[in-house]
PyMOL commands that place a pseudoatom at each C-alpha (Angstrom):
pseudoatom trace, name=CA, resn=MET, resi=1, chain=A, elem=C, hetatm=0, pos=[0.000, 0.000, 0.000]
pseudoatom trace, name=CA, resn=ASN, resi=2, chain=A, elem=C, hetatm=0, pos=[1.670, 3.098, -1.217]
pseudoatom trace, name=CA, resn=SER, resi=3, chain=A, elem=C, hetatm=0, pos=[-1.022, 5.615, -0.610]
pseudoatom trace, name=CA, resn=GLU, resi=4, chain=A, elem=C, hetatm=0, pos=[-4.031, 6.269, 1.506]
pseudoatom trace, name=CA, resn=HIS, resi=5, chain=A, elem=C, hetatm=0, pos=[-6.191, 6.237, -1.602]
pseudoatom trace, name=CA, resn=GLN, resi=6, chain=A, elem=C, hetatm=0, pos=[-5.315, 2.599, -2.288]
pseudoatom trace, name=CA, resn=LEU, resi=7, chain=A, elem=C, hetatm=0, pos=[-5.986, 1.699, 1.347]
pseudoatom trace, name=CA, resn=ASP, resi=8, chain=A, elem=C, hetatm=0, pos=[-9.363, 3.450, 1.244]
pseudoatom trace, name=CA, resn=SER, resi=9, chain=A, elem=C, hetatm=0, pos=[-10.386, 1.680, -1.943]
pseudoatom trace, name=CA, resn=LEU, resi=10, chain=A, elem=C, hetatm=0, pos=[-9.293, -1.690, -0.538]
pseudoatom trace, name=CA, resn=LEU, resi=11, chain=A, elem=C, hetatm=0, pos=[-11.284, -1.103, 2.667]
pseudoatom trace, name=CA, resn=LYS, resi=12, chain=A, elem=C, hetatm=0, pos=[-14.363, -0.103, 0.639]
pseudoatom trace, name=CA, resn=GLN, resi=13, chain=A, elem=C, hetatm=0, pos=[-14.091, -3.240, -1.472]
pseudoatom trace, name=CA, resn=MET, resi=14, chain=A, elem=C, hetatm=0, pos=[-13.785, -5.414, 1.590]
pseudoatom trace, name=CA, resn=ALA, resi=15, chain=A, elem=C, hetatm=0, pos=[-16.789, -3.718, 3.194]
pseudoatom trace, name=CA, resn=GLU, resi=16, chain=A, elem=C, hetatm=0, pos=[-18.907, -4.174, 0.068]
pseudoatom trace, name=CA, resn=ALA, resi=17, chain=A, elem=C, hetatm=0, pos=[-17.894, -7.826, -0.266]
pseudoatom trace, name=CA, resn=HIS, resi=18, chain=A, elem=C, hetatm=0, pos=[-18.828, -8.640, 3.322]
pseudoatom trace, name=CA, resn=ARG, resi=19, chain=A, elem=C, hetatm=0, pos=[-22.439, -9.700, 3.668]
pseudoatom trace, name=CA, resn=PRO, resi=20, chain=A, elem=C, hetatm=0, pos=[-23.329, -10.583, 7.252]
pseudoatom trace, name=CA, resn=GLU, resi=21, chain=A, elem=C, hetatm=0, pos=[-25.840, -13.385, 7.575]
pseudoatom trace, name=CA, resn=LEU, resi=22, chain=A, elem=C, hetatm=0, pos=[-28.598, -13.502, 10.095]
pseudoatom trace, name=CA, resn=PRO, resi=23, chain=A, elem=C, hetatm=0, pos=[-28.935, -16.697, 12.075]
pseudoatom trace, name=CA, resn=SER, resi=24, chain=A, elem=C, hetatm=0, pos=[-31.673, -19.046, 10.978]
pseudoatom trace, name=CA, resn=PRO, resi=25, chain=A, elem=C, hetatm=0, pos=[-35.185, -18.447, 12.362]
pseudoatom trace, name=CA, resn=ASP, resi=26, chain=A, elem=C, hetatm=0, pos=[-34.981, -21.751, 14.217]
pseudoatom trace, name=CA, resn=LEU, resi=27, chain=A, elem=C, hetatm=0, pos=[-31.828, -20.655, 16.028]
pseudoatom trace, name=CA, resn=ILE, resi=28, chain=A, elem=C, hetatm=0, pos=[-33.357, -17.280, 16.918]
pseudoatom trace, name=CA, resn=TRP, resi=29, chain=A, elem=C, hetatm=0, pos=[-36.493, -18.998, 18.273]
pseudoatom trace, name=CA, resn=TRP, resi=30, chain=A, elem=C, hetatm=0, pos=[-34.406, -21.505, 20.262]
pseudoatom trace, name=CA, resn=ARG, resi=31, chain=A, elem=C, hetatm=0, pos=[-32.333, -18.762, 21.867]
pseudoatom trace, name=CA, resn=ALA, resi=32, chain=A, elem=C, hetatm=0, pos=[-35.481, -16.785, 22.694]
pseudoatom trace, name=CA, resn=GLN, resi=33, chain=A, elem=C, hetatm=0, pos=[-36.999, -19.859, 24.368]
pseudoatom trace, name=CA, resn=ILE, resi=34, chain=A, elem=C, hetatm=0, pos=[-33.881, -20.349, 26.487]
pseudoatom trace, name=CA, resn=LEU, resi=35, chain=A, elem=C, hetatm=0, pos=[-33.929, -16.691, 27.559]
pseudoatom trace, name=CA, resn=ARG, resi=36, chain=A, elem=C, hetatm=0, pos=[-37.649, -16.893, 28.348]
pseudoatom trace, name=CA, resn=LYS, resi=37, chain=A, elem=C, hetatm=0, pos=[-37.139, -19.972, 30.514]
pseudoatom trace, name=CA, resn=GLN, resi=38, chain=A, elem=C, hetatm=0, pos=[-34.244, -18.330, 32.361]
pseudoatom trace, name=CA, resn=GLU, resi=39, chain=A, elem=C, hetatm=0, pos=[-36.374, -15.276, 33.112]
pseudoatom trace, name=CA, resn=GLN, resi=40, chain=A, elem=C, hetatm=0, pos=[-39.266, -17.446, 34.299]
pseudoatom trace, name=CA, resn=ARG, resi=41, chain=A, elem=C, hetatm=0, pos=[-36.935, -19.360, 36.610]
pseudoatom trace, name=CA, resn=LYS, resi=42, chain=A, elem=C, hetatm=0, pos=[-35.575, -16.141, 38.103]
pseudoatom trace, name=CA, resn=ARG, resi=43, chain=A, elem=C, hetatm=0, pos=[-39.109, -14.815, 38.602]
pseudoatom trace, name=CA, resn=ILE, resi=44, chain=A, elem=C, hetatm=0, pos=[-40.224, -18.038, 40.275]
pseudoatom trace, name=CA, resn=GLU, resi=45, chain=A, elem=C, hetatm=0, pos=[-37.157, -18.296, 42.529]
pseudoatom trace, name=CA, resn=ARG, resi=46, chain=A, elem=C, hetatm=0, pos=[-37.280, -14.675, 43.726]
pseudoatom trace, name=CA, resn=PRO, resi=47, chain=A, elem=C, hetatm=0, pos=[-40.030, -15.244, 46.360]
pseudoatom trace, name=CA, resn=LEU, resi=48, chain=A, elem=C, hetatm=0, pos=[-38.182, -18.324, 47.618]
pseudoatom trace, name=CA, resn=MET, resi=49, chain=A, elem=C, hetatm=0, pos=[-35.043, -16.299, 48.198]
pseudoatom trace, name=CA, resn=VAL, resi=50, chain=A, elem=C, hetatm=0, pos=[-37.063, -13.625, 50.017]
pseudoatom trace, name=CA, resn=MET, resi=51, chain=A, elem=C, hetatm=0, pos=[-38.653, -16.294, 52.221]
pseudoatom trace, name=CA, resn=ARG, resi=52, chain=A, elem=C, hetatm=0, pos=[-35.239, -17.822, 52.961]
pseudoatom trace, name=CA, resn=LEU, resi=53, chain=A, elem=C, hetatm=0, pos=[-33.874, -14.445, 53.945]
pseudoatom trace, name=CA, resn=GLY, resi=54, chain=A, elem=C, hetatm=0, pos=[-36.929, -13.750, 56.121]
pseudoatom trace, name=CA, resn=ALA, resi=55, chain=A, elem=C, hetatm=0, pos=[-36.551, -17.114, 57.844]
pseudoatom trace, name=CA, resn=ILE, resi=56, chain=A, elem=C, hetatm=0, pos=[-32.866, -16.461, 58.476]
pseudoatom trace, name=CA, resn=VAL, resi=57, chain=A, elem=C, hetatm=0, pos=[-33.536, -13.038, 59.969]
pseudoatom trace, name=CA, resn=ALA, resi=58, chain=A, elem=C, hetatm=0, pos=[-36.385, -14.395, 62.133]
pseudoatom trace, name=CA, resn=CYS, resi=59, chain=A, elem=C, hetatm=0, pos=[-34.254, -17.281, 63.432]
pseudoatom trace, name=CA, resn=LEU, resi=60, chain=A, elem=C, hetatm=0, pos=[-31.369, -14.957, 64.205]
pseudoatom trace, name=CA, resn=ALA, resi=61, chain=A, elem=C, hetatm=0, pos=[-33.636, -12.509, 66.032]
pseudoatom trace, name=CA, resn=ILE, resi=62, chain=A, elem=C, hetatm=0, pos=[-35.299, -15.283, 68.058]
pseudoatom trace, name=CA, resn=GLY, resi=63, chain=A, elem=C, hetatm=0, pos=[-31.949, -16.901, 68.855]
pseudoatom trace, name=CA, resn=LEU, resi=64, chain=A, elem=C, hetatm=0, pos=[-30.386, -13.633, 69.985]
pseudoatom trace, name=CA, resn=GLY, resi=65, chain=A, elem=C, hetatm=0, pos=[-33.498, -12.794, 72.010]
pseudoatom trace, name=CA, resn=LEU, resi=66, chain=A, elem=C, hetatm=0, pos=[-33.426, -16.144, 73.784]
pseudoatom trace, name=CA, resn=PHE, resi=67, chain=A, elem=C, hetatm=0, pos=[-29.701, -15.789, 74.376]
pseudoatom trace, name=CA, resn=ALA, resi=68, chain=A, elem=C, hetatm=0, pos=[-30.157, -12.312, 75.868]
pseudoatom trace, name=CA, resn=ALA, resi=69, chain=A, elem=C, hetatm=0, pos=[-33.130, -13.383, 77.997]
pseudoatom trace, name=CA, resn=ASN, resi=70, chain=A, elem=C, hetatm=0, pos=[-31.264, -16.374, 79.435]
pseudoatom trace, name=CA, resn=GLN, resi=71, chain=A, elem=C, hetatm=0, pos=[-27.847, -14.820, 79.758]
pseudoatom trace, name=CA, resn=GLN, resi=72, chain=A, elem=C, hetatm=0, pos=[-27.745, -15.345, 83.535]
pseudoatom trace, name=CA, resn=MET, resi=73, chain=A, elem=C, hetatm=0, pos=[-28.527, -19.039, 83.097]
pseudoatom trace, name=CA, resn=PHE, resi=74, chain=A, elem=C, hetatm=0, pos=[-25.685, -19.381, 80.573]
pseudoatom trace, name=CA, resn=ARG, resi=75, chain=A, elem=C, hetatm=0, pos=[-23.262, -17.709, 82.985]
pseudoatom trace, name=CA, resn=GLU, resi=76, chain=A, elem=C, hetatm=0, pos=[-24.257, -20.067, 85.783]
pseudoatom trace, name=CA, resn=ALA, resi=77, chain=A, elem=C, hetatm=0, pos=[-24.005, -23.088, 83.471]
pseudoatom trace, name=CA, resn=LEU, resi=78, chain=A, elem=C, hetatm=0, pos=[-20.529, -22.080, 82.376]
pseudoatom trace, name=CA, resn=GLY, resi=79, chain=A, elem=C, hetatm=0, pos=[-19.354, -21.654, 85.960]
pseudoatom trace, name=CA, resn=GLY, resi=80, chain=A, elem=C, hetatm=0, pos=[-19.307, -17.885, 86.097]
pseudoatom trace, name=CA, resn=ILE, resi=81, chain=A, elem=C, hetatm=0, pos=[-16.483, -17.481, 83.636]
pseudoatom trace, name=CA, resn=GLY, resi=82, chain=A, elem=C, hetatm=0, pos=[-16.798, -14.890, 80.963]
pseudoatom trace, name=CA, resn=TRP, resi=83, chain=A, elem=C, hetatm=0, pos=[-17.385, -17.188, 78.025]
pseudoatom trace, name=CA, resn=ILE, resi=84, chain=A, elem=C, hetatm=0, pos=[-20.737, -15.713, 77.121]
pseudoatom trace, name=CA, resn=LEU, resi=85, chain=A, elem=C, hetatm=0, pos=[-19.352, -13.256, 74.604]
pseudoatom trace, name=CA, resn=PRO, resi=86, chain=A, elem=C, hetatm=0, pos=[-17.059, -15.741, 72.803]
pseudoatom trace, name=CA, resn=VAL, resi=87, chain=A, elem=C, hetatm=0, pos=[-19.817, -18.371, 72.685]
pseudoatom trace, name=CA, resn=GLY, resi=88, chain=A, elem=C, hetatm=0, pos=[-22.287, -15.804, 71.348]
pseudoatom trace, name=CA, resn=ILE, resi=89, chain=A, elem=C, hetatm=0, pos=[-19.810, -14.636, 68.723]
pseudoatom trace, name=CA, resn=ALA, resi=90, chain=A, elem=C, hetatm=0, pos=[-19.116, -18.245, 67.687]
pseudoatom trace, name=CA, resn=VAL, resi=91, chain=A, elem=C, hetatm=0, pos=[-22.850, -18.915, 67.292]
pseudoatom trace, name=CA, resn=VAL, resi=92, chain=A, elem=C, hetatm=0, pos=[-23.308, -15.781, 65.175]
pseudoatom trace, name=CA, resn=VAL, resi=93, chain=A, elem=C, hetatm=0, pos=[-20.278, -16.652, 63.009]
pseudoatom trace, name=CA, resn=VAL, resi=94, chain=A, elem=C, hetatm=0, pos=[-21.538, -20.193, 62.398]
pseudoatom trace, name=CA, resn=PHE, resi=95, chain=A, elem=C, hetatm=0, pos=[-24.960, -18.787, 61.547]
pseudoatom trace, name=CA, resn=LEU, resi=96, chain=A, elem=C, hetatm=0, pos=[-23.526, -16.232, 59.113]
pseudoatom trace, name=CA, resn=VAL, resi=97, chain=A, elem=C, hetatm=0, pos=[-21.298, -18.802, 57.401]
pseudoatom trace, name=CA, resn=SER, resi=98, chain=A, elem=C, hetatm=0, pos=[-24.239, -21.164, 56.957]
pseudoatom trace, name=CA, resn=THR, resi=99, chain=A, elem=C, hetatm=0, pos=[-26.340, -18.288, 55.599]
pseudoatom trace, name=CA, resn=ILE, resi=100, chain=A, elem=C, hetatm=0, pos=[-23.677, -17.357, 53.068]
pseudoatom trace, name=CA, resn=ALA, resi=101, chain=A, elem=C, hetatm=0, pos=[-23.363, -21.005, 52.051]
pseudoatom trace, name=CA, resn=LEU, resi=102, chain=A, elem=C, hetatm=0, pos=[-27.144, -21.222, 51.634]
pseudoatom trace, name=CA, resn=PHE, resi=103, chain=A, elem=C, hetatm=0, pos=[-27.244, -18.253, 49.264]
pseudoatom trace, name=CA, resn=ARG, resi=104, chain=A, elem=C, hetatm=0, pos=[-23.998, -19.085, 47.489]
pseudoatom trace, name=CA, resn=PHE, resi=105, chain=A, elem=C, hetatm=0, pos=[-24.859, -22.745, 46.862]
pseudoatom trace, name=CA, resn=PRO, resi=106, chain=A, elem=C, hetatm=0, pos=[-28.671, -23.012, 46.625]
pseudoatom trace, name=CA, resn=ALA, resi=107, chain=A, elem=C, hetatm=0, pos=[-30.315, -26.417, 46.432]
pseudoatom trace, name=CA, resn=LYS, resi=108, chain=A, elem=C, hetatm=0, pos=[-30.469, -27.908, 42.962]
pseudoatom trace, name=CA, resn=GLY, resi=109, chain=A, elem=C, hetatm=0, pos=[-33.624, -29.338, 41.534]
for i in range(1, 109): cmd.bond("trace and resi %d" % i, "trace and resi %d" % (i + 1))
show_as sticks, trace
zoom trace
C-alpha cells in the first residue's frame, strides 16, 4: 500500500464484499426460548429467596433474644467465667457462614 487512496479503496471493497448473515429463524427462536425460561426461573425463585432471607432473619432474632433473655442461666451453666461473649460470637459466626453457604450454593432441583 503506497497511498491512503489505495488503502481506502481496498477497505471499501472489503466492506462491500462482506455480507453478514442472520442466524436461521430456528436458532433465533431456540435462543429466545432459552432466555424466556431463564427469566421465568428467576421470577419463580425470587419469592423463595425472600422467604429464605426472612426465615434467616427471624431465626437470628429469636436466637439472639433467647440468648439475651437467658444470659444469667448461661453464665451459671458455664461456671461464672466470661465465656458468654465468645460463645455468642461463635454462634453468630456459624450462623452467618451457613447463611452465606445457603445463598452461594442453593439447592439444585
